[in-house]
Each structure stands twice: as structure tokens, then as C-alpha cells.
Backbone as CSV, one residue per row, in Angstrom:
resi,resn,N_x,N_y,N_z,CA_x,CA_y,CA_z,C_x,C_y,C_z
1,MET,31.268,102.597,-70.132,31.762,101.227,-69.586,32.648,100.779,-70.576
2,THR,33.897,100.519,-70.138,34.988,99.982,-71.045,34.728,98.630,-71.463
3,HIS,35.802,98.093,-72.274,35.408,96.798,-72.950,35.676,95.773,-71.835
4,GLU,36.809,96.129,-70.998,37.112,94.993,-69.793,35.772,94.670,-69.042
5,GLU,34.958,95.932,-68.547,34.002,95.739,-67.642,32.436,95.188,-68.474
6,ARG,32.612,95.584,-69.780,31.438,94.856,-70.279,31.622,93.338,-70.513
7,SER,33.268,92.691,-70.832,33.526,91.646,-70.579,33.256,90.936,-69.265
8,ALA,33.811,91.711,-68.238,33.536,91.042,-67.016,31.841,90.822,-66.520
9,THR,30.998,91.770,-67.220,29.423,91.893,-66.776,29.113,90.488,-67.353
10,ASP,29.484,90.549,-68.921,28.871,89.426,-69.722,29.380,87.729,-68.877
11,ARG,30.384,87.648,-68.301,31.049,86.321,-67.767,30.132,85.964,-66.472
12,HIS,29.472,87.270,-65.942,28.825,87.061,-64.663,27.434,87.188,-64.736
13,SER,26.893,87.473,-66.240,25.631,87.586,-66.468,24.804,86.144,-66.141
14,PRO,23.318,86.107,-65.796,22.857,84.946,-65.385,22.660,84.118,-66.907
15,ARG,22.604,84.729,-67.922,22.136,84.148,-69.174,23.468,83.335,-69.389
16,ARG,24.767,83.820,-69.560,25.985,83.168,-69.746,26.349,82.302,-68.658
17,SER,25.944,82.424,-67.459,26.159,81.253,-66.656,25.092,80.053,-66.923
18,TRP,23.991,80.514,-67.387,23.110,79.516,-67.718,23.464,78.485,-68.841
19,TRP,23.785,79.113,-69.897,24.445,78.688,-71.091,25.967,77.908,-70.944
20,SER,26.810,78.322,-69.902,27.839,77.535,-69.933,27.596,76.369,-68.894
21,GLU,26.559,76.356,-68.008,26.143,75.183,-66.970,25.704,74.067,-68.192
22,ARG,24.560,74.718,-69.195,24.144,73.710,-69.859,24.863,73.042,-71.121
23,ARG,25.833,73.942,-71.378,27.343,73.374,-72.063,27.791,72.293,-71.469
24,ALA,28.167,72.497,-70.408,28.819,71.550,-69.465,27.978,70.047,-69.501
25,LYS,26.740,70.322,-68.774,26.047,69.137,-68.916,25.881,68.394,-70.230
26,SER,25.798,68.950,-71.407,25.686,68.525,-72.496,26.788,67.597,-72.913
27,GLN,28.583,68.362,-72.467,29.492,67.710,-72.672,29.552,66.402,-71.774
28,LEU,29.078,66.635,-70.635,29.418,65.535,-69.455,28.463,64.382,-70.356
29,GLY,27.057,64.481,-70.663,26.260,63.559,-71.439,26.848,62.880,-72.597
30,ARG,27.386,63.654,-73.000,28.245,62.902,-74.376,29.345,62.290,-73.892
31,ALA,30.203,62.369,-73.056,31.327,61.599,-72.570,30.621,60.687,-72.346
32,GLU,29.324,60.367,-71.259,28.901,59.236,-70.570,28.080,58.347,-71.808
33,ARG,27.502,59.165,-72.636,27.358,57.884,-73.852,28.360,57.528,-74.876
34,LEU,29.530,58.190,-74.941,30.775,57.392,-75.520,31.332,56.276,-74.783
35,ARG,31.432,56.575,-73.187,31.912,55.591,-72.471,30.906,54.066,-72.643
36,ALA,29.739,54.252,-72.646,28.667,53.514,-72.812,28.939,52.567,-74.134
37,LEU,29.452,53.384,-75.387,29.676,52.725,-76.441,31.088,52.082,-76.524
38,ASN,31.700,52.209,-75.738,33.117,51.824,-75.905,33.046,50.211,-76.058
39,PRO,32.552,49.361,-75.214,32.551,47.962,-75.254,32.138,47.526,-76.912
40,GLU,30.963,48.301,-77.296,30.507,47.994,-78.512,31.388,48.263,-79.885
41,LEU,32.173,49.305,-79.503,33.096,50.077,-80.383,34.100,49.211,-80.403
42,GLU,34.936,48.632,-79.244,35.705,47.628,-79.322,35.546,46.235,-79.946
43,ARG,34.123,45.808,-79.616,34.363,44.444,-80.573,34.093,44.538,-81.974
44,ILE,33.645,45.894,-82.328,33.165,45.774,-83.905,34.683,45.922,-84.536
45,SER,35.526,46.897,-83.769,37.123,47.295,-84.091,37.758,45.914,-84.457
46,ALA,37.806,45.349,-83.010,38.342,43.872,-83.339,37.743,43.285,-84.397
47,ARG,36.671,43.255,-84.907,36.224,42.419,-86.119,36.839,43.010,-87.609
48,TYR,37.007,43.997,-87.475,37.742,44.392,-88.705,38.961,45.110,-88.398
49,ALA,39.840,44.315,-87.520,40.924,44.742,-87.209,42.093,44.696,-88.617
50,SER,41.788,43.818,-89.653,42.644,43.678,-90.560,42.391,44.804,-91.853
51,ARG,43.396,45.069,-92.450,43.284,46.040,-93.516,42.374,45.695,-94.506
52,ARG,42.495,44.286,-94.892,41.699,43.666,-96.089,40.260,43.894,-95.733
53,SER,39.712,43.524,-94.392,38.055,43.581,-94.038,37.713,44.820,-94.096
54,ARG,38.547,45.802,-93.296,38.027,47.311,-93.545,37.968,47.775,-94.772
55,ARG,38.619,47.539,-95.578,38.149,47.981,-97.129,37.374,46.983,-97.950
56,ALA,37.149,45.864,-97.409,35.935,45.585,-97.859,34.500,46.118,-97.395
57,LEU,34.616,46.622,-95.947,33.688,46.991,-95.512,33.405,48.521,-96.364
58,ALA,34.404,49.404,-96.482,34.292,50.692,-97.187,33.893,50.331,-98.787
59,VAL,34.095,49.264,-99.521,33.821,49.010,-100.611,32.408,48.796,-100.578
60,ALA,31.794,48.160,-99.529,30.292,47.794,-99.361,29.854,49.520,-99.118
61,GLY,30.165,50.155,-98.458,29.760,51.514,-98.226,29.713,52.241,-99.443
62,GLY,30.793,52.037,-99.991,30.758,52.701,-101.437,29.819,52.278,-102.293
63,SER,29.418,51.061,-102.433,28.614,50.594,-103.258,26.835,50.953,-102.900
64,CYS,26.633,51.069,-101.513,25.459,51.762,-101.348,25.276,53.165,-101.753
65,LEU,26.406,54.046,-101.839,26.402,55.180,-102.198,25.785,55.134,-103.642
66,GLY,26.489,54.302,-104.300,26.390,53.615,-105.969,24.845,53.580,-106.218
67,LEU,24.478,52.831,-105.580,23.036,52.394,-105.510,21.945,53.744,-105.477
68,LEU,22.398,54.680,-104.771,21.804,55.942,-104.725,21.535,56.776,-105.926
69,TRP,22.837,56.265,-106.734,23.111,57.104,-107.964,22.444,56.411,-109.197
70,ALA,22.458,54.909,-109.197,21.730,54.212,-109.789,20.305,54.375,-109.753
71,ASP,19.650,54.285,-108.765,18.650,54.985,-108.589,17.823,56.268,-109.487
72,ALA,18.924,57.275,-109.162,18.509,58.258,-109.816,18.596,58.052,-111.361
73,ALA,19.600,57.534,-111.737,19.807,57.356,-113.317,18.406,56.623,-113.658
74,VAL,18.076,55.658,-113.289,16.504,54.738,-113.541,15.542,55.894,-113.316
75,SER,15.511,56.594,-112.637,14.224,57.636,-112.812,14.445,58.569,-113.772
76,TRP,15.862,59.090,-113.860,15.736,59.609,-115.185,15.117,59.209,-116.272
77,ILE,15.535,57.847,-116.624,15.246,57.303,-117.769,13.842,56.898,-117.898
78,LEU,13.466,56.357,-117.192,12.173,55.762,-116.784,10.946,56.114,-116.205
79,ALA,11.382,56.946,-115.463,10.099,58.029,-114.796,9.289,58.946,-115.721
80,PRO,7.943,58.948,-115.527,7.166,58.233,-114.750,6.730,56.952,-115.070
81,SER,6.782,55.783,-114.527,6.680,54.672,-114.716,6.274,53.766,-113.511
82,ASP,5.857,52.785,-113.872,5.702,51.727,-112.644,7.080,50.945,-112.339
83,THR,7.828,50.773,-113.460,9.010,50.140,-113.406,10.314,50.930,-112.368
84,ALA,9.846,52.432,-112.695,10.804,53.415,-112.223,10.275,53.294,-110.510
85,MET,9.098,52.916,-110.386,8.543,53.186,-108.881,8.800,51.901,-107.974
86,ILE,8.969,50.691,-109.109,9.402,49.606,-108.460,10.924,49.472,-108.177
87,VAL,11.638,50.179,-109.154,13.230,49.952,-108.660,13.416,51.181,-107.276
88,ASN,12.641,52.150,-107.466,12.925,53.050,-106.208,12.656,52.412,-105.073
89,PHE,11.707,51.628,-105.083,10.903,51.294,-103.675,12.455,49.650,-103.129
90,VAL,12.483,48.872,-104.361,13.714,47.826,-104.078,15.135,48.284,-103.465
91,ILE,15.416,49.335,-104.069,16.676,50.254,-103.812,16.418,50.671,-102.207
92,LEU,15.518,51.446,-102.386,15.197,52.015,-100.682,15.207,50.958,-99.912
93,GLY,14.645,49.654,-99.947,14.500,48.512,-99.241,15.983,48.227,-98.575
94,VAL,16.679,47.836,-99.570,17.994,47.479,-99.540,18.961,48.254,-98.979
95,LEU,18.530,49.536,-99.034,19.324,50.732,-98.300,18.720,50.782,-97.056
96,LEU,17.912,50.446,-96.705,17.355,50.359,-95.147,17.699,48.963,-94.433
97,VAL,17.729,48.406,-95.151,18.126,46.555,-94.305,19.429,46.666,-94.269
98,ALA,20.374,47.191,-95.485,21.575,46.754,-95.335,22.532,48.085,-95.158
99,GLY,22.040,49.237,-95.392,22.828,50.507,-95.550,22.989,50.695,-94.053
100,LEU,21.945,50.813,-93.484,21.788,51.398,-92.071,22.545,50.827,-91.055
101,PRO,22.541,49.399,-90.849,23.670,48.866,-90.180,25.150,48.747,-90.461
102,LEU,25.306,49.058,-92.334,26.531,48.902,-92.586,27.161,50.439,-92.048
103,ALA,26.380,51.466,-92.030,27.085,52.763,-91.900,27.469,52.779,-90.134
104,GLY,26.597,51.848,-89.438,26.779,51.657,-87.775,28.078,51.261,-87.998
105,ARG,28.627,50.167,-88.529,29.902,49.608,-88.553,30.981,50.314,-89.099
106,LEU,30.597,51.453,-90.057,32.022,52.254,-90.577,31.907,53.152,-89.494
107,ILE,30.967,53.481,-88.767,31.347,54.590,-87.459,31.912,54.086,-86.290
108,ALA,31.725,52.570,-86.135,32.513,52.048,-85.399,33.887,51.705,-85.583
109,THR,34.063,51.201,-86.800,35.375,50.669,-87.086,36.399,51.859,-87.117
110,THR,35.949,53.156,-87.317,36.748,54.513,-87.312,36.766,55.358,-86.082
111,ARG,35.777,54.485,-85.234,35.445,55.267,-83.832,35.252,56.147,-83.904
112,GLY,34.095,56.817,-84.673,33.432,58.032,-84.760,34.495,59.460,-85.254
113,MET,35.604,58.637,-85.622,36.702,60.133,-85.866,35.968,61.015,-87.054
114,ILE,35.036,60.856,-87.634,34.464,62.144,-88.768,33.653,62.748,-87.799
115,SER,32.736,62.092,-87.024,31.719,62.890,-86.214,32.098,63.651,-84.989
116,ARG,33.000,63.122,-84.486,33.509,63.599,-83.239,34.293,64.894,-83.221
117,ARG,34.098,65.436,-82.301,34.756,66.874,-81.868,36.283,66.810,-81.811
118,GLU,36.776,68.069,-82.719,38.458,67.664,-82.724,39.068,67.658,-81.249
119,GLN,38.243,68.221,-80.214,39.094,68.185,-78.834,38.984,66.819,-78.366
120,GLU,38.097,65.929,-78.665,37.907,64.685,-78.483,38.571,63.493,-79.225
121,LEU,39.655,64.041,-79.837,40.279,63.227,-80.811,42.032,63.506,-80.606
122,ASP,42.559,62.354,-80.610,44.342,62.309,-80.721,44.873,63.032,-81.754
123,GLU,46.212,63.325,-81.993,46.667,63.851,-83.174,46.673,62.924,-84.271
124,ARG,46.913,61.532,-83.930,46.568,60.744,-84.863,45.243,60.675,-85.856
125,GLU,44.495,60.697,-84.963,43.078,60.763,-85.500,42.747,62.036,-86.203
126,LEU,43.060,63.065,-85.832,42.824,64.550,-86.224,43.809,64.223,-87.934
127,THR,44.924,63.727,-87.775,45.489,63.250,-89.201,44.796,62.806,-90.061
128,GLY,44.266,61.437,-89.548,43.392,60.853,-90.421,42.133,61.145,-90.747
129,ARG,41.741,61.958,-89.999,40.322,63.016,-90.789,40.525,63.811,-91.447
130,LEU,41.364,64.807,-91.557,41.990,65.553,-92.504,42.380,64.779,-94.061
131,ARG,42.822,63.901,-93.796,43.196,63.369,-94.901,41.945,62.467,-95.394
132,ALA,41.281,61.935,-94.697,39.758,61.555,-95.425,39.118,62.598,-96.050
133,PHE,38.772,63.501,-95.441,38.260,64.778,-95.954,38.659,65.352,-97.009
134,THR,39.990,65.576,-97.207,40.580,66.287,-98.101,40.519,65.093,-99.540
135,THR,40.464,63.766,-99.466,40.141,62.843,-100.529,38.746,62.926,-100.953
136,ALA,37.933,63.109,-99.800,36.589,63.032,-100.040,35.941,63.841,-100.708
137,HIS,36.774,65.099,-100.660,36.283,66.595,-101.054,36.532,66.435,-102.433
138,ARG,37.531,66.034,-102.797,38.142,65.989,-104.344,37.204,64.827,-104.818
139,CYS,36.976,63.723,-104.304,35.900,62.707,-105.204,34.642,63.154,-105.339
140,THR,33.830,64.249,-104.330,32.715,64.573,-104.616,32.837,65.892,-105.842
141,THR,33.820,66.438,-105.978,34.165,67.498,-106.664,33.770,66.846,-108.027
142,THR,34.868,65.406,-108.320,34.629,64.964,-109.318,33.258,64.315,-109.786
143,VAL,32.633,64.004,-108.859,30.931,63.518,-109.013,30.014,64.818,-109.621
144,MET,30.387,65.940,-109.068,29.675,67.108,-109.544,29.773,67.301,-110.679
145,VAL,31.015,67.452,-111.177,31.486,67.475,-112.240,30.671,66.650,-113.310
146,LEU,30.877,65.455,-113.045,30.517,64.410,-113.917,28.865,64.477,-114.161
147,VAL,28.070,65.140,-112.817,26.853,64.960,-113.333,26.423,66.404,-113.728
148,LEU,27.131,67.561,-113.858,27.185,68.483,-114.686,27.250,68.202,-116.112
149,THR,28.097,67.357,-116.457,28.733,67.491,-117.679,27.322,66.384,-118.521
150,VAL,27.021,65.305,-118.083,25.818,64.423,-118.028,24.636,65.070,-118.405
151,THR,24.198,66.149,-117.291,22.969,67.048,-117.667,23.168,68.090,-118.666
152,MET,24.405,68.440,-118.848,24.470,69.512,-120.233,24.149,68.654,-121.481
153,VAL,24.731,67.315,-121.645,24.655,66.842,-122.804,23.583,66.255,-123.032
154,ALA,22.835,65.829,-121.978,21.369,65.012,-121.959,20.204,66.035,-122.256
155,ASP,20.436,67.451,-121.495,19.447,68.287,-121.892,19.525,69.462,-123.225
156,ARG,19.246,68.845,-124.251,19.722,69.841,-125.582,18.632,70.333,-125.933
157,ASP,17.107,70.245,-125.277,16.143,70.664,-125.774,15.534,72.168,-125.353
158,GLY,16.808,72.532,-124.496,16.573,73.977,-124.112,15.158,73.652,-122.963
159,ARG,14.248,74.725,-123.228,13.186,74.700,-122.598,12.076,73.675,-122.866
160,ASP,12.110,73.134,-123.887,11.416,71.909,-124.241,11.374,70.629,-123.401
161,SER,12.872,70.522,-122.948,13.212,69.490,-122.511,12.525,69.418,-121.056
162,GLN,12.406,68.107,-120.395,12.003,68.218,-119.081,12.725,66.671,-118.547
163,ILE,12.908,67.261,-116.976,13.762,66.443,-116.209,12.653,65.908,-115.301
164,PRO,12.081,64.729,-115.168,11.200,64.018,-114.169,11.558,64.781,-112.566
165,GLY,10.889,64.783,-112.072,10.924,65.410,-110.595,11.449,64.740,-109.545
166,ALA,10.796,63.317,-109.647,11.379,62.358,-109.013,13.247,62.097,-109.204
167,ALA,13.604,62.163,-110.522,15.097,61.991,-110.892,15.822,63.274,-110.296
168,LEU,15.174,64.450,-110.396,15.715,65.607,-109.941,15.839,65.593,-108.287
169,PHE,14.862,64.946,-107.685,15.009,64.900,-106.136,15.933,63.730,-105.793
170,LEU,16.160,62.588,-106.583,16.892,61.550,-106.204,18.316,62.135,-106.440
171,ILE,18.533,62.624,-107.708,19.889,63.446,-107.645,20.458,64.200,-106.655
172,LEU,19.605,64.722,-106.368,20.051,66.059,-105.151,20.402,65.105,-103.869
173,PHE,19.238,64.046,-103.463,19.648,63.658,-102.414,20.716,62.512,-102.398
174,ALA,21.066,62.130,-103.359,22.155,61.198,-103.733,23.413,61.850,-103.476
175,LEU,23.444,63.205,-104.217,24.579,64.260,-103.765,24.734,64.623,-102.429
176,LEU,23.989,64.503,-102.040,23.956,64.881,-100.235,24.323,63.998,-99.411
177,MET,23.937,62.618,-99.882,24.341,61.445,-98.909,26.065,61.254,-99.476
178,THR,26.218,61.604,-100.595,27.576,61.408,-100.905,28.742,62.543,-100.502
179,HIS,28.125,63.694,-100.033,28.728,64.524,-99.340,28.893,64.490,-97.919
180,VAL,27.927,63.732,-97.384,27.996,63.376,-95.900,28.491,62.176,-95.367
181,LEU,28.460,61.144,-96.642,28.989,59.850,-96.176,30.198,59.540,-96.682
182,LEU,30.366,60.096,-97.800,31.918,59.548,-98.205,33.015,59.732,-97.755
183,PRO,33.145,60.625,-96.690,34.123,60.613,-95.901,34.583,59.824,-94.602
184,LEU,33.286,58.959,-94.258,33.424,58.015,-93.392,33.800,56.913,-94.384
185,VAL,33.466,56.458,-95.528,33.886,55.528,-96.189,35.464,55.675,-96.894
186,VAL,35.837,56.841,-97.161,37.126,57.115,-97.229,37.932,56.952,-95.986
187,ALA,37.293,57.541,-94.722,38.413,56.989,-93.648,38.294,55.592,-93.120
188,THR,37.529,54.874,-93.889,37.495,53.239,-93.438,38.491,52.723,-94.204
189,TRP,38.589,53.057,-95.608,39.639,52.650,-96.696,40.930,52.874,-96.063
190,GLN,41.279,54.432,-95.816,42.426,54.704,-95.347,43.007,54.207,-94.105
191,LEU,42.102,54.031,-93.218,42.524,53.670,-91.793,43.794,52.527,-91.820
192,PRO,44.939,53.054,-91.006,45.908,52.378,-90.860,45.867,51.274,-89.814
193,ASP,46.681,50.197,-89.851,46.565,49.301,-88.525,46.858,50.068,-87.189
194,PRO,46.512,49.361,-85.971,46.622,50.362,-84.642,48.141,50.135,-84.235
195,PRO,48.559,51.141,-83.715,50.136,51.360,-83.357,50.547,49.658,-82.387
196,ALA,51.561,49.234,-82.587,52.125,48.175,-81.748,51.895,48.972,-80.391
197,ASP,51.623,47.858,-79.312,51.828,48.257,-77.823,53.392,48.579,-77.597
198,ASP,53.373,49.972,-77.057,54.876,50.617,-76.695,55.627,49.834,-75.704
199,ASP,54.997,48.964,-74.858,55.504,48.134,-73.854,56.332,46.866,-74.625
200,GLU,55.523,46.392,-75.855,56.108,45.475,-76.057,57.662,45.622,-76.788
201,PHE,57.663,46.891,-77.524,58.832,47.635,-78.108,59.737,48.100,-77.044
202,GLY,59.297,48.513,-76.103,60.125,48.778,-75.286,61.083,47.838,-74.158
203,ASP,60.306,46.470,-74.114,60.855,45.380,-73.556,61.720,44.911,-74.348
204,GLY,61.327,44.792,-75.805,62.459,44.048,-76.685,63.607,45.078,-76.690
205,GLU,63.330,46.338,-76.507,64.629,47.061,-76.873,65.552,47.094,-75.784
206,ASP,65.153,47.228,-74.697,65.596,47.759,-73.180,66.186,45.930,-72.737
207,GLU,66.013,44.761,-73.447,66.746,43.421,-72.947,67.957,43.513,-73.298
208,PRO,68.482,43.994,-74.549,70.135,43.686,-74.952,70.708,44.734,-74.152
209,ALA,69.975,45.823,-73.650,70.765,46.682,-72.894,71.291,46.284,-71.622
210,ARG,70.006,45.730,-70.903,70.275,44.654,-69.740,71.340,43.807,-69.773
211,ASN,71.040,43.098,-70.983,72.493,42.162,-70.877,73.673,42.588,-71.222
212,GLU,73.955,43.724,-71.859,75.081,44.084,-71.980,75.728,44.779,-70.657
213,ASN,74.555,45.248,-69.642,75.242,45.669,-68.488,75.387,44.624,-67.490
214,VAL,74.884,43.500,-68.003,75.437,42.283,-66.864,76.725,42.026,-67.347
215,PHE,77.272,41.874,-68.500,78.468,41.553,-68.960,79.663,42.660,-68.716
């Protein structure tokens, strides 16, 4: 059987047909959910229409990520102790109460630019996402270098040194959250103002031409 015949057979196989149909249904459902979210996205985007408000939102998001690293540092220094446990629970409560709604606002402000598929984004959004990922990658690399340096400096006792298990878990968790959420924070910070309506510029530019034609 030639390659062309095998390709034709694969295209008409029941398994491939079932997979294509399932994928089409998934894309349709995703499009419907996005349409349902559009009014809410528009409301939140209008609330953070100014660059100053968006950057304040990005600073709040970065502060939540900073709390994760502060929690890891406290656990490294104080764990195991009741103080470290209390700090862990307090920071966890703050992140649950304030961090989750804040993440939703960041997603709405950027209109899902970081999480949506490439084919669902226009050229302007693709450019913004690439810029955000590039900046976030540099920041994450810097954070990893700092963590590695601090660990090497603090861990001088070799096999006798012991890193608290809670601190190790929180460091890895903070690194994971930084890797996942920092592009969203950076995208919110870098998000430019929306372009002005073309019709407004068109009307303003065409008016002198019409006046010249009258005379």
C-alpha cells in the first residue's frame, strides 16, 4: 500500500472521523463559552481601561507571587515551628481570598491573551503575548538563578545540612506559580491602550478632502 493510499484510509477511518467530530464539538463548546463570557470581559476591561489602573492590577498580582516566596523564606528560617505554620495558613488565606479573584481580573483584563489558542488571537494579541512570554522568561530565569545562589550560600554544611521539607515544597510551588502566572502579570503591565476607532479617524481625515472638493 502506498503512502497516499494509507493517508486516504486514515482520513476515512472510523477512529479518525470520531476524533475529528469530537474535536469540532470541543471547539464549538469553547467558542460558546467565550461568547457567554464576553459581556463580563467587556465590563472588567472597561474598569481597567487606563494604563495606570492596569499596572496597579499587575503590581497586585506580582505582590501575590511575592507572598509565595516570602512564605517559603519563613518556612526555611522557622520551620518546623508553630510560627511557621501560622504564617503559612495566614498567607494561604490571603491568597485564597484575594489571589483567586485577582487572577480572574488579570485574565479578563488581558482577555485571555495568555491562555487562548493562537488561532483565536489577532496579530496584535499574538505580538503582545510573545512579548509578555519573553519578558516573563527572563524574569523567571533571574529568579531561578537567585534561588540557586541563595541555596548554595546557605547550604554550607554538606550532608549535615537539612532543608525543611515544607520550605522545599513551598519553594518549588512558588517557582511553579511564578512560571505559570508571571506571563499574565507581565501581559497586564505591558498591555497598551486599545486602538482608536478607525471610523473616527476616517471621518476626521475625509472631512478636509470633502471641503476641498466643494471649492
